[in-house]
TORKOL-4160 file (C-alpha; in steps of 0.2 Angstrom, whole numbers, padded with zeros to 4 digits, m for minus):
165
<pt num="1" X="m0168" Y="0195" Z="0290"/>
<pt num="2" X="m0170" Y="0178" Z="0285"/>
<pt num="3" X="m0152" Y="0178" Z="0278"/>
<pt num="4" X="m0145" Y="0182" Z="0295"/>
<pt num="5" X="m0155" Y="0168" Z="0302"/>
<pt num="6" X="m0144" Y="0156" Z="0292"/>
<pt num="7" X="m0128" Y="0165" Z="0289"/>
<pt num="8" X="m0118" Y="0149" Z="0283"/>
<pt num="9" X="m0129" Y="0146" Z="0268"/>
<pt num="10" X="m0122" Y="0159" Z="0256"/>
<pt num="11" X="m0105" Y="0154" Z="0262"/>
<pt num="12" X="m0108" Y="0136" Z="0258"/>
<pt num="13" X="m0115" Y="0141" Z="0241"/>
<pt num="14" X="m0100" Y="0151" Z="0237"/>
<pt num="15" X="m0088" Y="0137" Z="0242"/>
<pt num="16" X="m0097" Y="0125" Z="0231"/>
<pt num="17" X="m0097" Y="0137" Z="0217"/>
<pt num="18" X="m0078" Y="0140" Z="0220"/>
<pt num="19" X="m0075" Y="0122" Z="0220"/>
<pt num="20" X="m0084" Y="0118" Z="0205"/>
<pt num="21" X="m0075" Y="0133" Z="0195"/>
<pt num="22" X="m0058" Y="0124" Z="0193"/>
<pt num="23" X="m0067" Y="0108" Z="0187"/>
<pt num="24" X="m0077" Y="0118" Z="0175"/>
<pt num="25" X="m0061" Y="0127" Z="0169"/>
<pt num="26" X="m0052" Y="0110" Z="0168"/>
<pt num="27" X="m0066" Y="0103" Z="0157"/>
<pt num="28" X="m0065" Y="0118" Z="0146"/>
<pt num="29" X="m0047" Y="0117" Z="0144"/>
<pt num="30" X="m0047" Y="0098" Z="0140"/>
<pt num="31" X="m0061" Y="0102" Z="0127"/>
<pt num="32" X="m0051" Y="0116" Z="0119"/>
<pt num="33" X="m0036" Y="0104" Z="0118"/>
<pt num="34" X="m0046" Y="0090" Z="0110"/>
<pt num="35" X="m0052" Y="0103" Z="0097"/>
<pt num="36" X="m0033" Y="0108" Z="0094"/>
<pt num="37" X="m0028" Y="0090" Z="0092"/>
<pt num="38" X="m0041" Y="0086" Z="0080"/>
<pt num="39" X="m0038" Y="0101" Z="0070"/>
<pt num="40" X="m0019" Y="0096" Z="0069"/>
<pt num="41" X="m0023" Y="0079" Z="0065"/>
<pt num="42" X="m0034" Y="0085" Z="0050"/>
<pt num="43" X="m0021" Y="0096" Z="0045"/>
<pt num="44" X="m0008" Y="0082" Z="0044"/>
<pt num="45" X="m0020" Y="0071" Z="0035"/>
<pt num="46" X="m0022" Y="0085" Z="0022"/>
<pt num="47" X="m0003" Y="0088" Z="0020"/>
<pt num="48" X="0000" Y="0069" Z="0018"/>
<pt num="49" X="m0013" Y="0068" Z="0005"/>
<pt num="50" X="m0008" Y="0083" Z="m0005"/>
<pt num="51" X="0011" Y="0077" Z="m0004"/>
<pt num="52" X="0005" Y="0060" Z="m0011"/>
<pt num="53" X="m0004" Y="0069" Z="m0025"/>
<pt num="54" X="0010" Y="0080" Z="m0029"/>
<pt num="55" X="0024" Y="0066" Z="m0029"/>
<pt num="56" X="0012" Y="0054" Z="m0038"/>
<pt num="57" X="0008" Y="0043" Z="m0024"/>
<pt num="58" X="0022" Y="0030" Z="m0020"/>
<pt num="59" X="0035" Y="0038" Z="m0032"/>
<pt num="60" X="0048" Y="0037" Z="m0018"/>
<pt num="61" X="0046" Y="0018" Z="m0017"/>
<pt num="62" X="0049" Y="0015" Z="m0036"/>
<pt num="63" X="0068" Y="0012" Z="m0034"/>
<pt num="64" X="0064" Y="0001" Z="m0019"/>
<pt num="65" X="0051" Y="m0009" Z="m0029"/>
<pt num="66" X="0063" Y="m0011" Z="m0045"/>
<pt num="67" X="0076" Y="m0019" Z="m0032"/>
<pt num="68" X="0063" Y="m0030" Z="m0024"/>
<pt num="69" X="0057" Y="m0035" Z="m0041"/>
<pt num="70" X="0075" Y="m0040" Z="m0046"/>
<pt num="71" X="0076" Y="m0051" Z="m0031"/>
<pt num="72" X="0059" Y="m0058" Z="m0035"/>
<pt num="73" X="0065" Y="m0063" Z="m0052"/>
<pt num="74" X="0081" Y="m0071" Z="m0046"/>
<pt num="75" X="0071" Y="m0081" Z="m0033"/>
<pt num="76" X="0059" Y="m0086" Z="m0047"/>
<pt num="77" X="0073" Y="m0092" Z="m0057"/>
<pt num="78" X="0081" Y="m0102" Z="m0043"/>
<pt num="79" X="0064" Y="m0110" Z="m0039"/>
<pt num="80" X="0062" Y="m0116" Z="m0057"/>
<pt num="81" X="0080" Y="m0123" Z="m0058"/>
<pt num="82" X="0082" Y="m0130" Z="m0040"/>
<pt num="83" X="0088" Y="m0148" Z="m0040"/>
<pt num="84" X="0078" Y="m0154" Z="m0025"/>
<pt num="85" X="0061" Y="m0151" Z="m0019"/>
<pt num="86" X="0067" Y="m0143" Z="m0004"/>
<pt num="87" X="0077" Y="m0130" Z="m0012"/>
<pt num="88" X="0062" Y="m0126" Z="m0024"/>
<pt num="89" X="0051" Y="m0124" Z="m0009"/>
<pt num="90" X="0063" Y="m0112" Z="m0001"/>
<pt num="91" X="0064" Y="m0101" Z="m0016"/>
<pt num="92" X="0047" Y="m0101" Z="m0019"/>
<pt num="93" X="0043" Y="m0095" Z="m0002"/>
<pt num="94" X="0055" Y="m0082" Z="m0004"/>
<pt num="95" X="0048" Y="m0077" Z="m0021"/>
<pt num="96" X="0031" Y="m0076" Z="m0013"/>
<pt num="97" X="0036" Y="m0066" Z="0001"/>
<pt num="98" X="0045" Y="m0054" Z="m0010"/>
<pt num="99" X="0029" Y="m0053" Z="m0021"/>
<pt num="100" X="0018" Y="m0048" Z="m0005"/>
<pt num="101" X="0031" Y="m0034" Z="m0001"/>
<pt num="102" X="0029" Y="m0028" Z="m0019"/>
<pt num="103" X="0010" Y="m0028" Z="m0019"/>
<pt num="104" X="0010" Y="m0020" Z="m0001"/>
<pt num="105" X="0019" Y="m0005" Z="m0008"/>
<pt num="106" X="0007" Y="m0002" Z="m0023"/>
<pt num="107" X="0016" Y="m0013" Z="m0035"/>
<pt num="108" X="0010" Y="m0028" Z="m0045"/>
<pt num="109" X="0019" Y="m0043" Z="m0052"/>
<pt num="110" X="0013" Y="m0047" Z="m0070"/>
<pt num="111" X="0014" Y="m0066" Z="m0074"/>
<pt num="112" X="0005" Y="m0069" Z="m0090"/>
<pt num="113" X="0001" Y="m0087" Z="m0094"/>
<pt num="114" X="0001" Y="m0096" Z="m0110"/>
<pt num="115" X="m0016" Y="m0091" Z="m0119"/>
<pt num="116" X="m0018" Y="m0074" Z="m0111"/>
<pt num="117" X="m0021" Y="m0060" Z="m0123"/>
<pt num="118" X="m0005" Y="m0050" Z="m0127"/>
<pt num="119" X="m0006" Y="m0033" Z="m0119"/>
<pt num="120" X="0005" Y="m0021" Z="m0125"/>
<pt num="121" X="0004" Y="m0009" Z="m0110"/>
<pt num="122" X="0013" Y="m0022" Z="m0098"/>
<pt num="123" X="0021" Y="m0034" Z="m0110"/>
<pt num="124" X="0035" Y="m0035" Z="m0122"/>
<pt num="125" X="0035" Y="m0048" Z="m0137"/>
<pt num="126" X="0053" Y="m0055" Z="m0135"/>
<pt num="127" X="0049" Y="m0068" Z="m0149"/>
<pt num="128" X="0036" Y="m0074" Z="m0160"/>
<pt num="129" X="0030" Y="m0091" Z="m0165"/>
<pt num="130" X="0018" Y="m0096" Z="m0180"/>
<pt num="131" X="0001" Y="m0100" Z="m0175"/>
<pt num="132" X="0000" Y="m0115" Z="m0186"/>
<pt num="133" X="m0006" Y="m0126" Z="m0172"/>
<pt num="134" X="m0024" Y="m0128" Z="m0169"/>
<pt num="135" X="m0023" Y="m0123" Z="m0150"/>
<pt num="136" X="m0013" Y="m0108" Z="m0155"/>
<pt num="137" X="m0022" Y="m0091" Z="m0157"/>
<pt num="138" X="m0014" Y="m0076" Z="m0165"/>
<pt num="139" X="m0011" Y="m0062" Z="m0152"/>
<pt num="140" X="m0010" Y="m0074" Z="m0138"/>
<pt num="141" X="0005" Y="m0077" Z="m0126"/>
<pt num="142" X="0014" Y="m0094" Z="m0130"/>
<pt num="143" X="0025" Y="m0093" Z="m0115"/>
<pt num="144" X="0032" Y="m0081" Z="m0102"/>
<pt num="145" X="0050" Y="m0077" Z="m0102"/>
<pt num="146" X="0051" Y="m0065" Z="m0088"/>
<pt num="147" X="0038" Y="m0058" Z="m0076"/>
<pt num="148" X="0034" Y="m0039" Z="m0077"/>
<pt num="149" X="0032" Y="m0026" Z="m0064"/>
<pt num="150" X="0018" Y="m0012" Z="m0063"/>
<pt num="151" X="0020" Y="0002" Z="m0050"/>
<pt num="152" X="0005" Y="0013" Z="m0046"/>
<pt num="153" X="m0004" Y="0008" Z="m0062"/>
<pt num="154" X="0012" Y="0012" Z="m0073"/>
<pt num="155" X="0022" Y="m0002" Z="m0081"/>
<pt num="156" X="0040" Y="m0001" Z="m0075"/>
<pt num="157" X="0046" Y="m0017" Z="m0081"/>
<pt num="158" X="0036" Y="m0025" Z="m0095"/>
<pt num="159" X="0034" Y="m0044" Z="m0095"/>
<pt num="160" X="0044" Y="m0053" Z="m0109"/>
<pt num="161" X="0034" Y="m0065" Z="m0118"/>
<pt num="162" X="0033" Y="m0076" Z="m0134"/>
<pt num="163" X="0018" Y="m0072" Z="m0144"/>
<pt num="164" X="0009" Y="m0081" Z="m0157"/>
<pt num="165" X="0007" Y="m0072" Z="m0174"/>
């Protein structure tokens, strides 16, 4: 009989439960959607990683890097042979920008200096000099003729150097 004394109590409870059900269902749907998006994101990450592993990392960028390297060597030659400081600065800035692009795509420009040890993996001996001079050491670079290019750890264009023998 206590229920009949306050007949609106069960109805307000039913109304409150009915009002919270859509919110609960919406929260559950949002949670489900978040799980689906997370799962899809992880799947995409795995697909990208397996594609990179299968194709050798940046293999698709190798032709682009070779072309960028050709532009880099042209800009380097122009910077060294410029007739004015202004031209030299402009070509040097272009060369440096191209090097940043190469490095950003998993490449590296090899610029051996005089005195560096000759590394057959990334250098090619275009000429040799006798190591008669006291400052010359056998197996060391005498001068760089042309820089080299390494892509994803592999030499694509060896640096051409003159080596002391």
